[in-house]
Steps between C-alpha positions, in 0.01 A plus 500: 500500500876512440746626759567809289129586488462443875794731567363762260164488678670533839687811383193658340294406809171595341591864439297641212691666218389843381385534139786731398842383387831658399649385169872539438649502150864389509600486134292203373432365847189600691436455873156544656496600867191411708430557869238518769629851581424795274752705701772250416410502130515881493841487662626250242346702217693806617827310539478331159350804325771500231415142396118504499331340200259700288169467682310518171691214335313224688808278482521160671761451770774238482482445875285613791639582843264512797602706802297433815514774763457317830672411823813285490394152375551222753564178309574170669807447284873481563706741293871468414734801513618618158879527500620859473751607238866557602534819703136495614410417859182432696185310410294648218305235306376152581328265260315172452451310172160337445403302188622735227463811713711689749400696808735781596468658843662830593647437842481858630149589385317167475391571142445177304520459123378207295697442180371254240398486136132543578488675839682823583388628838645746751336496843555696818531867600568613141437870559757511778749299292423619149867487398501121550186475287658719231806274500274196460323663205834586341624146559235374257636724224851393597391137461363580156823670388720216625277235347550686170876463542600828667785497754436668836762747624538684829531850357347842470487658155462838336442559128632762262341536155407132476816362659529358850772531762467221758635579847586198713666487839524303818218550751483858625753616242304801378364386164159663560662825609717518187208408276287780648788745458512407131127570469579868551619502138216613266560209260507235774219252566425259783503130408532309827621533857606150602400235244622514141429238233725440201422314180648484153329716239661456162866601530451692824372441853162627608463617861158498664380627833203421722236748624667540838563858607835599650492420872766690685640569845527840676872521419416528130221749564694732731780539245270596214311831522243384245405199713478672838129574460433125526572522873269670749660818632520366856686191377741713293595695811557178693715351226707815456646435846644165392853450371572399142585148618180470703291614205669249268416209732139604571242265348176695455349464155314765299355471150604746229250573221740601218243686290389704801856586598675532162214570262277306257638238265785398731399133533623261229417129472790382282815615320811368330769414754795734447725414798514362854651697786595301812539701821791348689594816687547505877346737754815512714745538212716812465606414145381713211192359329586336168300331227673242281379266228540134593477163329229305681658173386806595703324682785251229592526618862263782396225264383331468844418871480296437186355151546163466671292209623153478341365458853230285663221607265674382184311217328649328197284452189445133596347606832794410725657759728840657544677378813717701737792260450497532119839640389495809282628444147801731477565390141171657389608832647847480350352420159276808502726747681785404269306670220502847660746732668534441875648763732615472863483791744769490771639731767291721723128561451458805274158524338569828321814362333321177402204692356725732299716212370194303388357794311827605339669166426246215501167647391586773252 
């Protein structure tokens, strides 16, 4: 038995899978989700409801992901910390490469994920950490898109009549908040919250999202009447006592289901890229908010707001893995972003001005 198979057996630990599965249809890519927990499958079915395959089609899956609900796996292995991106602190992921496979361990929760061409397993307290499992599932579609030549970007995106506005920004810059504000427009659609993929399509650029729902902090919720119902009433009262600055810094994530909040048909899987907006405003600025078109070839200092590491789960087509010391290819971003209009937002944070400017001057 190979080391990969031994590790897979140790993670599965004899847990019996239920007969049911959840099949996701992501364009031409299908992911089958299996588990030993029917409760977990129902939770995933609800989360990915907008991407479920036709149950009558009897279609084969491209990959199968097994999620084992169990206690934290205790493996007699030594993991290496995955280097965080600039601006990020603390330990998050650790990993170990084994014969064409990679184990990724979440430091805070103890969840362990096996990434390989033939074994895709998540093991640990999945129900309590379902967001990490959802990210792992999405990482497989992200791998597929990148292996097909798509470029990963750190951006949210809204669509308007088939065209996409990508919203990038440095960490905590408010891209999700602005994107959700744009969704108030009746013609707006939700494409992605944090990961955007670009690829050439004829003479234009195609932008694709992943089935990851917007995941936002209380500061975004408390400043949007439509979103306030996401919070329990007791928590809303507690948060209302905090200052604007305290709310902005509070990390407490909540999922937004766009079609429940904004109405049916709000989720879009792809669109033509119209423009990129880079939020470079400052919370403590007193200057008037301005939006100016920039030349990305000249303003390469803005590229870090858009570039994104593929992360520890990324596996190249030849089976090798992305490393945390692999430099990002800024030329690839310049080549693609040079084909569309790029705008920089400066001055003080003003979501209402930014929303109005986007609707009146960028997406018309």
